[in-house]
C-alpha positions in Angstrom: 39.9 -11.6 -5.5 36.7 -9.5 -5.9 36.0 -6.0 -7.1 36.2 -4.6 -3.6 39.7 -6.0 -2.9 41.1 -5.0 -6.3 39.5 -1.5 -6.7 38.1 -0.1 -3.5 40.3 -1.5 -0.7 43.7 -0.3 -2.1 42.3 3.3 -2.4 40.8 3.1 1.2 44.1 1.7 2.7 46.2 4.3 0.8 44.1 7.1 2.1 43.9 5.8 5.7 47.6 5.0 5.9 48.5 8.5 4.6 46.6 10.3 7.4 48.6 13.0 9.2 48.9 11.3 12.6 50.1 8.1 11.0 52.5 10.0 8.7 53.9 11.7 11.8 54.6 8.3 13.4 56.3 7.1 10.2 58.7 10.1 10.5 59.7 8.9 14.0 60.6 5.3 13.1 61.5 4.9 9.5 64.8 6.9 9.7 66.0 4.4 12.3 66.3 1.7 9.6 69.8 1.1 8.3 71.8 -1.2 6.0 69.9 -3.8 4.1 66.2 -3.4 5.1 63.3 -5.7 4.8 60.0 -3.8 5.0 57.1 -6.1 5.8 53.8 -4.9 4.2 55.1 -2.0 2.1 51.6 -1.2 1.1 51.4 1.9 -1.1 54.9 3.0 -0.2 54.2 5.7 2.4 57.5 4.9 4.2 59.7 5.4 1.2 60.0 9.2 1.7 61.3 8.8 5.2 64.2 6.4 4.7 67.6 8.0 5.3 69.6 7.3 2.0 72.8 7.9 3.9 72.1 4.9 6.1 70.2 2.6 3.8 71.8 0.6 1.0 68.9 -1.6 -0.1 65.2 -2.1 0.7 63.2 -5.2 0.1 59.5 -4.2 0.0 57.4 -7.3 0.8 53.8 -6.7 -0.4 51.5 -9.4 -1.7 49.0 -7.0 -3.3 49.7 -6.1 -6.9 47.5 -3.0 -6.6 49.4 -1.7 -3.6 52.8 -2.5 -5.2 51.7 -0.4 -8.2 51.0 2.5 -5.9 54.3 2.0 -4.1 56.2 2.1 -7.5 54.8 5.5 -8.2 56.1 6.8 -4.8 59.5 5.1 -5.4 60.4 7.5 -8.2 63.4 9.6 -7.2 64.6 7.5 -4.2 68.3 7.3 -3.7 68.6 3.7 -2.7 67.9 0.4 -4.4 64.5 -1.1 -4.0 63.3 -4.6 -4.7 59.7 -5.8 -4.4 58.8 -9.2 -3.0 55.3 -10.3 -3.9 54.8 -12.9 -1.2 53.0 -12.9 2.2 54.7 -12.0 5.4 54.6 -15.7 6.4 56.7 -16.6 3.3 59.7 -14.3 3.5 61.9 -15.4 0.5 65.2 -14.3 1.9 68.2 -16.2 3.3 68.9 -16.5 7.0 70.7 -13.5 8.4 70.5 -11.4 5.3 68.9 -8.1 6.7 70.3 -5.5 9.0 66.8 -4.1 9.8 63.3 -5.3 9.6 60.7 -2.5 9.4 57.0 -3.2 10.1 54.5 -0.3 10.2 50.7 -0.8 10.6 51.0 -4.4 9.2 51.0 -6.8 12.2 47.3 -6.2 12.6 46.5 -7.8 9.2 48.8 -10.8 9.0 46.8 -14.1 9.6 49.7 -16.1 11.1 51.4 -13.2 12.8 53.7 -15.2 15.1 54.9 -17.3 12.2 55.7 -14.1 10.3 57.6 -12.6 13.2 59.7 -15.8 13.6 60.5 -15.4 9.9 61.5 -11.8 10.4 63.8 -13.0 13.2 65.3 -15.6 11.0 66.3 -13.2 8.3 67.9 -10.6 10.7 71.7 -10.6 11.0 73.1 -10.9 14.5 72.8 -7.5 16.1 70.0 -6.6 13.6 66.8 -4.9 14.8 63.1 -5.0 14.3 61.7 -1.5 14.0 58.0 -1.4 14.6 55.1 1.0 14.7 51.7 -0.6 15.1 48.2 0.0 16.5 46.7 -2.5 18.8 45.2 -3.4 22.2 44.2 -0.4 24.2 44.9 0.0 27.9 41.4 1.1 28.7 38.7 -1.6 29.3 35.9 0.3 27.7 38.0 0.9 24.5 39.0 -2.8 24.5 35.3 -3.7 24.5 34.7 -1.7 21.4 37.8 -3.2 19.8 36.3 -6.7 20.4 32.9 -5.6 19.0 34.3 -3.9 15.9 37.0 -6.3 14.9 34.8 -8.9 13.1 33.4 -6.2 10.8 36.6 -4.2 10.6 38.5 -7.2 9.3 36.1 -7.5 6.4 36.3 -3.8 5.3 39.9 -3.2 6.4 41.8 -5.9 4.6 42.0 -8.3 7.6 42.9 -5.7 10.2 42.5 -6.7 13.9 42.3 -3.5 15.9 43.0 -5.0 19.3 46.1 -7.3 18.9 48.5 -7.3 21.8 51.5 -6.1 19.9 54.2 -6.4 22.6 53.2 -9.9 23.5 53.1 -11.0 19.8 56.6 -9.5 19.2 58.0 -11.4 22.2 56.2 -14.6 21.1 58.0 -14.2 17.8 61.3 -14.5 19.5 62.3 -10.8 20.0 63.3 -8.9 23.0 61.9 -5.4 23.1 64.6 -2.8 23.6 62.5 0.3 23.9 58.8 1.1 23.2 56.5 4.1 23.5 52.7 4.1 23.5 49.9 6.6 23.2 46.5 7.2 21.6 47.1 9.0 18.3 45.3 12.4 18.2 42.8 12.7 15.5 42.1 9.0 15.2 39.2 6.8 16.6 40.3 5.5 20.0 39.4 1.9 19.1 41.9 2.0 16.3 44.3 4.7 17.5 46.3 3.2 20.4 49.9 3.0 19.0 53.0 1.1 20.0 56.4 2.0 18.5 60.0 1.1 19.2 62.7 -1.5 18.5 63.4 -5.1 19.3 66.4 -7.4 18.9 
C-alpha cells in the first residue's frame, strides 16, 4: 500500500462521506437497523451516530483499512452499544451463518471488487427474517449521465478507492440472492450528477 492509500485517500474518503447530502441519507436508513448488526464497509464510522441504541445490541464493523478503522474508533467514543471491528474484506465475512439480524451497507457496494460474492455472504449471515438495509449511489436513469459515468469510472476508481460510479445497484442486490422490499431513488442535491444518483431501502 502506497503513500496515497495510507495518508491521502482516508482523508479524502472521510471528507466526502461526511458531506451534508450523504449525512442526510444516513439519517434515513441507519436507524432502521436492529438487533445484532453487521455493517459492511464501516469506513470512518460516520454511521455510528445514527444507530438507535434502544434497538441495537451489537454492531460488527467490517472495514479492511486500518487507517479508516482508526478514524472510526475516534467516532465510537460514547456510543451506547457494543462494537466489534472486523478487519477483513466484504468478500470474507468472518461470521457464522444466520448470526445477524441486520446487514447495513452504505456507499460501499461501489467499491467491492467481487460485489455479488460479497452480497451472497451478507445473505448467508442474515437470520431468517433479517434484512439488508442499503443506501448506495449508482447507475443513473439518464443516458447522458450514464455516458459520463462510463467515461469517468476508470479514473474515479484510481482516485476514489475503487469506486464504480455507475453500478446497477438493484440488479446486483437481486443477483446476490435478495428480494427488494422497498426502494427510493433520486439525485442527491449538491452532488455531481455522475456520482449523485442514490438508491436506498431494504431487502430480505
